[in-house]
C-alpha positions in Angstrom: -52.1 -200.0 95.8 -48.9 -201.7 96.8 -46.7 -199.3 94.9 -49.0 -196.6 93.5 -48.2 -192.9 94.3 -49.6 -189.6 93.1 -48.9 -188.7 89.5 -50.4 -186.1 87.2 -52.1 -188.8 85.2 -53.7 -190.6 88.2 -54.7 -187.2 89.7 -56.5 -186.1 86.5 -58.4 -189.4 86.4 -59.4 -189.1 90.0 -60.6 -185.5 89.5 -62.7 -186.6 86.5 -64.2 -189.3 88.7 -64.9 -187.4 91.9 -65.1 -183.7 91.2 -68.3 -182.0 90.1 -67.9 -179.6 87.2 -70.3 -177.1 88.8 -69.4 -175.1 91.9 -66.8 -176.0 94.5 -65.4 -179.5 94.6 -67.1 -180.1 98.0 -70.6 -179.1 96.7 -72.2 -182.5 96.9 -70.7 -183.3 100.2 -71.9 -180.0 101.7 -75.4 -180.6 100.5 -75.4 -184.2 101.8 -74.0 -183.2 105.2 -76.4 -180.4 105.8 -79.3 -182.6 104.8 -78.3 -185.5 107.1 -76.4 -183.7 109.8 -73.5 -186.2 109.3 -70.1 -186.2 107.7 -69.0 -189.0 105.4 -67.2 -191.7 107.3 -64.0 -191.1 105.3 -63.5 -187.6 106.8 -65.5 -187.9 110.0 -63.0 -187.8 113.0 -65.2 -190.4 114.7 -65.2 -192.7 111.7 -62.9 -195.7 110.9 -62.0 -196.5 114.5 -61.1 -192.9 115.3 -57.3 -193.6 115.3 -55.5 -192.6 112.1 -52.7 -194.9 111.0 -49.7 -194.4 108.8 -48.1 -197.8 108.1 -45.7 -199.4 105.7 -46.9 -200.9 102.4 -45.9 -204.5 101.9 -46.2 -207.3 99.3 -46.3 -210.9 100.6 -43.5 -213.1 99.2 -43.7 -216.8 98.3 -41.9 -217.8 101.5 -44.2 -215.9 103.8 -42.0 -212.8 104.3 -43.1 -209.3 103.6 -41.2 -207.0 101.1 -41.4 -203.2 101.6 -42.7 -201.9 98.3 -42.0 -198.1 98.4 -40.1 -197.2 101.6 -40.5 -195.8 105.1 -43.8 -194.1 105.4 -43.5 -190.4 106.1 -46.9 -189.0 107.2 -47.7 -185.3 106.6 -50.9 -184.2 108.3 -52.3 -180.7 107.5 -55.3 -179.0 109.0 -56.5 -175.9 107.1 -58.8 -173.2 108.2 -61.9 -172.9 106.0 -63.9 -170.2 107.7 -64.6 -166.7 106.3 -62.0 -165.6 103.7 -60.3 -169.0 104.0 -63.4 -170.9 102.8 -62.0 -171.9 99.4 -59.0 -173.7 100.8 -60.2 -177.2 100.0 -60.4 -176.3 96.3 -56.9 -174.8 96.6 -55.6 -178.0 98.2 -57.2 -180.1 95.6 -55.9 -178.0 92.7 -52.3 -178.0 94.1 -52.3 -181.7 95.1 -50.0 -182.9 92.3 -47.5 -180.1 93.1 -47.7 -180.8 96.8 -47.0 -184.5 96.4 -44.2 -183.9 93.8 -42.4 -181.2 95.8 -42.6 -182.9 99.2 -41.8 -186.4 98.0 -38.8 -185.1 95.9 -37.4 -183.2 98.9 -37.5 -186.2 101.2 -34.5 -188.5 101.3 -34.5 -191.5 99.0 -36.5 -194.4 100.2 -39.5 -192.6 101.7 -43.2 -193.2 101.2 -45.1 -189.9 101.5 -48.5 -190.3 103.1 -50.9 -187.4 103.1 -53.8 -186.5 105.4 -55.3 -183.0 104.7 -58.2 -182.0 106.9 -60.0 -178.8 107.7 -61.2 -177.0 110.9 -63.7 -174.3 111.8 -65.3 -173.0 115.0 -67.1 -174.8 117.8 -70.2 -172.8 116.9 -70.2 -174.6 113.5 -72.1 -177.8 112.8 -68.8 -179.5 111.8 -65.7 -178.4 113.8 -63.2 -180.8 112.1 -62.9 -183.1 109.1 -60.0 -185.6 109.6 -59.3 -188.0 106.8 -57.0 -191.1 106.6 -53.4 -191.0 105.7 -53.2 -192.0 102.0 -50.6 -192.2 99.3 -52.5 -192.5 95.9 -54.4 -189.8 94.1 -57.8 -191.5 93.9 -58.2 -191.7 97.6 -56.8 -188.3 98.5 -59.0 -186.6 95.9 -62.0 -188.4 97.1 -61.4 -187.4 100.7 -60.9 -183.8 99.7 -64.2 -183.7 97.9 -66.0 -185.1 101.0 -64.9 -182.2 103.2 -67.6 -179.9 104.5 -66.1 -176.4 104.9 -68.1 -173.9 106.9 -67.2 -171.0 104.6 -68.9 -168.5 106.9 -67.4 -168.5 110.4 -68.0 -167.5 113.9 -65.8 -165.2 116.1 -62.2 -164.3 115.5 -60.9 -167.2 117.6 -61.1 -170.5 115.9 -60.8 -174.1 117.0 -57.9 -176.1 115.5 -57.0 -177.3 118.9 -59.4 -180.3 118.3 -57.4 -181.2 115.2 -54.2 -180.9 117.3 -55.7 -183.2 119.9 -56.4 -185.8 117.2 -52.8 -185.5 115.9 -51.3 -185.8 119.4 -53.3 -188.6 120.8 -55.2 -190.4 118.0 -52.5 -191.1 115.4 -50.6 -194.4 115.1 -47.6 -193.8 112.9 -44.9 -196.4 112.1 -42.3 -193.6 111.8 -42.6 -193.0 115.5 -41.9 -196.6 116.3 -38.4 -196.3 114.7 -37.6 -193.2 116.6 -38.4 -190.6 113.9 -41.2 -188.0 113.6 -44.1 -187.3 111.3 -45.0 -183.8 110.1 -47.9 -181.7 111.2 -49.0 -178.3 109.9 -51.8 -175.9 110.9 -52.8 -173.3 108.3 -54.6 -170.4 109.9 -55.2 -166.7 110.1 -56.4 -166.6 113.7 -55.6 -167.7 117.2 -57.2 -170.8 118.8 -58.7 -171.2 122.3 -56.5 -172.0 125.3 -58.7 -174.8 126.5 -60.6 -177.9 125.2 -64.1 -178.8 126.1 -65.0 -182.4 127.0 -68.4 -182.1 125.3 -66.8 -180.9 122.1 -64.3 -183.8 122.1 -67.2 -186.2 122.4 -69.2 -184.4 119.7 -66.2 -184.5 117.3 -64.6 -187.8 118.0 -67.5 -189.9 119.4 -68.6 -191.3 122.7 -65.6 -193.6 123.0 -63.0 -190.9 122.5 -61.2 -191.4 125.9 -61.2 -195.2 125.5 -59.6 -194.7 122.0 -57.0 -192.3 123.4 -56.1 -195.0 126.1 -56.1 -197.7 123.4 -53.6 -195.7 121.5 -51.2 -195.5 124.5 -52.1 -192.2 126.1 -53.7 -191.3 129.3 -56.1 -188.3 129.4 -58.0 -187.3 132.5 -61.4 -186.1 131.2 -61.9 -184.1 134.4 -58.5 -182.4 133.8 -58.1 -182.0 130.1 -54.8 -180.7 128.8 -54.6 -177.1 127.6 -54.0 -176.3 124.0 -50.3 -175.5 124.9 -50.0 -178.9 126.6 -51.5 -180.7 123.6 -48.9 -179.1 121.3 -46.1 -180.1 123.7 -47.3 -183.7 123.5 -47.6 -183.4 119.7 -44.0 -182.2 119.4 -42.9 -185.5 121.0 -44.0 -187.3 117.9 -44.1 -184.6 115.1 -42.2 -181.8 113.5 -45.1 -179.4 114.0 -45.5 -175.9 112.6 -48.1 -173.1 112.2 -48.3 -171.5 108.8 -49.8 -168.1 109.4 -51.6 -166.6 106.4 -52.0 -163.0 107.6 -49.9 -160.4 109.4 -52.2 -160.1 112.4 -49.9 -159.5 115.4 -52.4 -161.2 117.9 -52.3 -164.3 115.8 -48.5 -164.4 115.7 -48.2 -163.8 119.4 -50.7 -166.5 120.3 -49.1 -169.2 118.2 -45.5 -168.1 119.1 -46.3 -168.7 122.7 -48.0 -172.1 122.0 -45.4 -173.4 119.6 -42.4 -171.2 120.0 -41.4 -168.4 117.7 -39.2 -170.9 115.6 -42.3 -172.9 114.5 -44.5 -170.1 113.2 -43.9 -169.5 109.5 -45.4 -166.9 107.2 -47.5 -168.1 104.4 -48.4 -165.1 102.2 -50.9 -167.1 100.2 -52.4 -170.6 100.6 -51.5 -171.3 97.0 -47.9 -171.4 98.3 -48.6 -174.2 100.7 -46.9 -177.0 98.7 -43.7 -175.0 98.3 -43.5 -173.9 102.0 -44.2 -177.4 103.3 -41.6 -178.8 101.0 -39.0 -176.3 102.2 -39.7 -177.0 105.8 -39.5 -180.7 105.2 -36.2 -180.3 103.3 -34.7 -178.2 106.1 -35.8 -180.7 108.7 -34.6 -183.7 106.8 -31.3 -182.0 105.9 -31.8 -182.2 102.1 -32.0 -178.4 101.8 -30.1 -175.6 103.5 -31.1 -172.1 104.3 -28.9 -170.6 101.5 -30.9 -172.6 99.0 -34.4 -171.7 100.3 -35.1 -168.5 98.3 -34.0 -170.0 95.0 -36.1 -173.1 95.7 -39.1 -171.0 96.3 -38.7 -168.7 93.2 -37.8 -171.7 91.0 -41.1 -173.2 92.0 -43.4 -170.3 91.2 -43.3 -167.9 94.2 -42.7 -164.2 93.6 -39.4 -162.8 94.8 -41.0 -160.5 97.4 -43.0 -163.4 98.9 -40.0 -165.8 98.7 -38.0 -163.3 100.7 -40.7 -163.0 103.4 -41.0 -166.8 103.7 -37.2 -167.2 103.8 -36.9 -164.7 106.7 -39.5 -166.5 108.7 -37.7 -169.9 108.2 -34.4 -168.8 109.6 -34.9 -170.0 113.1 -36.8 -173.3 112.5 -35.1 -176.4 114.0 -32.7 -177.3 111.2 -31.9 -181.0 110.6 -34.3 -181.9 113.4 -35.1 -185.2 111.7 -31.6 -185.8 110.2 -30.0 -185.6 113.6 -32.2 -188.3 115.2 -30.3 -191.5 116.0 -32.2 -193.8 113.6 -32.4 -191.4 110.6 -29.9 -193.4 108.6 -31.3 -196.7 109.7 -34.8 -196.2 108.2 -36.0 -199.2 106.2 -35.8 -198.9 102.4 -37.7 -200.2 99.4 -37.1 -203.9 99.0 -36.3 -204.6 102.7 -37.8 -207.9 104.0 -39.8 -208.2 107.2 -40.8 -211.5 108.9 -44.2 -210.0 110.0 -46.1 -207.0 108.9 -46.1 -205.7 112.4 -42.4 -205.9 113.0 -40.5 -202.7 113.6 -37.3 -203.5 111.7 -36.6 -205.6 108.7 -34.5 -208.8 108.7 -30.8 -208.3 109.0 -28.9 -208.5 105.7 -27.0 -211.5 107.0 -30.3 -213.4 107.4 -31.5 -212.2 104.0 -28.3 -213.7 102.4 -29.0 -217.0 104.1 -32.5 -217.1 102.9 -31.5 -216.2 99.3 -28.8 -218.9 99.3 -31.3 -221.5 100.5 -33.5 -220.5 97.5 -36.7 -220.0 99.6 -36.9 -216.2 99.2 -38.7 -215.9 96.0 -40.3 -212.5 95.1 -44.0 -212.3 94.6 -45.5 -211.2 91.3 -46.4 -207.6 90.7 -49.7 -207.1 92.4 -50.3 -203.4 91.5 -52.9 -204.3 88.9 -54.9 -206.6 91.3 -57.9 -205.4 93.2 -58.1 -205.5 97.0 -54.4 -205.5 97.9 -54.0 -204.6 101.6 -51.3 -201.9 101.9 -51.1 -202.2 105.7 
């Protein structure tokens, strides 16, 4: 766990372990949830303390210091519509996981630890409005979480309810990357508008009775008698995340709604959800400064997108905030693999001058490779 990432081999082993050979990958979870009326705790927004964390992975050294094993965690949270014609999107996400991890991790600057949380949303008329997993970085856990989702598949009215997933991302995420002055990534994949307002009863139903206490615990103040609008939630989210809407259809009402909420520069065309890994990777590359606009179409076509669709996607990316991460003050200061921390909760590693002193004194001995051991705590 200390160093493991998604590979084709670990992905295939995880699929063999967790995915049923009959029907959709979520078949067992859907049957269980509809029988019990409950989501599995791994994907229940009210489960595991409600707040979702993205934190560095460390190995403890012989001198009590902590060595960063992979790099600075870069969380990528995605919430995907699974109503109506979008009902098969969990299976798409599962099938494309190795490609998504490879493309996004490769486009990030060196020394990053990609951490993925892919959830789903539906309508408030559904039994389960939102499934929100943990941020994970190895295939076994990501695959397991995807198989535990409960997509509605049917759907209510045209308007859907991703605003509750946006609420979770804005107020119930604890990401190390924000502590060093950088931002995470957040994507909504949808073919419909959301509602303009949130409902207190729905927040409690989705996130549990202690929702407002958890928001406060996480450093935010929300007045339950004066809840933020969906637009206000998004503005708060943008303080911590490079956030985008990936619109699957050409419906003008959908484009107009999300353009007003996010700004026209954050609504990107997604001709097919099969293209999600490539489009996310391009957005991350443009934001991190590892890709430029002139390279986008070739990147897309080189990675399996038809020329016509690549052109459409490229046009919709022209106005996104370029180098928005790369231009932040601490971009070049992010911790790298091998950096030493005095405590797991420290924001920054030890200065190189102090490392040299420790090494010269002979007390900074590296720990043995713990990847093969059970129970290593990555936090």
